[in-house]
N, C-alpha and C positions, 0 to 999 in steps of 0.2 A: 147513519146522517146524510148520505147520498140524496134520500127518498125526499129529503126537506128542501132541497133546489128544485124539485119538480116544478114547473110554470106553465103547463097545456091549460090548468084549469085555472087559469085567471083569465080577465079580460085582457084584451089587445095592448092597451096601453100598459097595463102590469106586467104583462110579457116582458114587454121590450127594455124594459126593466131589470127582472129577473134570468132572462135567457144567459146574458154574456158571464153571470153568476154561476149558473148551471155548466157552461161550455167549460169555464174556468176551472170547477170543483174536479168533474170528469176528467181533464186533460192531467190534472195534477193526481188524482189517482192513478192513472195510468202510467205515468212518468217515474213518483216518486215511491221509495217503499214506505209500508205502512209502518206504524209508529208513532210515539207522542207527537213529533212534530207536525207531522202531518194531520194528524187530530186537530191540534191546535189551530193549523192554520185552516182547516176547511170550519172549523168553530168561526173562526174570526171573519170567513167570507160569508157565513150565515146569515152573522148578524150586519155585515154590511150589506149584504143581499136586503136584508128588512128592511135597513134604513133607506136603499134605494126604491124600493116598492113604496113605502110610505112617501117620499118624495115624489114619484109619480102620482101618488094620489091628488098631490096638490096642484098639477099640472093640469092648466085649463084643456 
């Protein structure tokens, strides 16, 4: 799942919306034990990241 947080392939304005989620995902993976709650949290963060990137598409 962590690969879905990669952002380098995106245009710069979309990278700015995606990178903070990438960083947070990696931080949580390092700090928390693996398990269903971590997976659920990452899934929700991924959904949020997708929303943020779509919102950035509308930014002039």
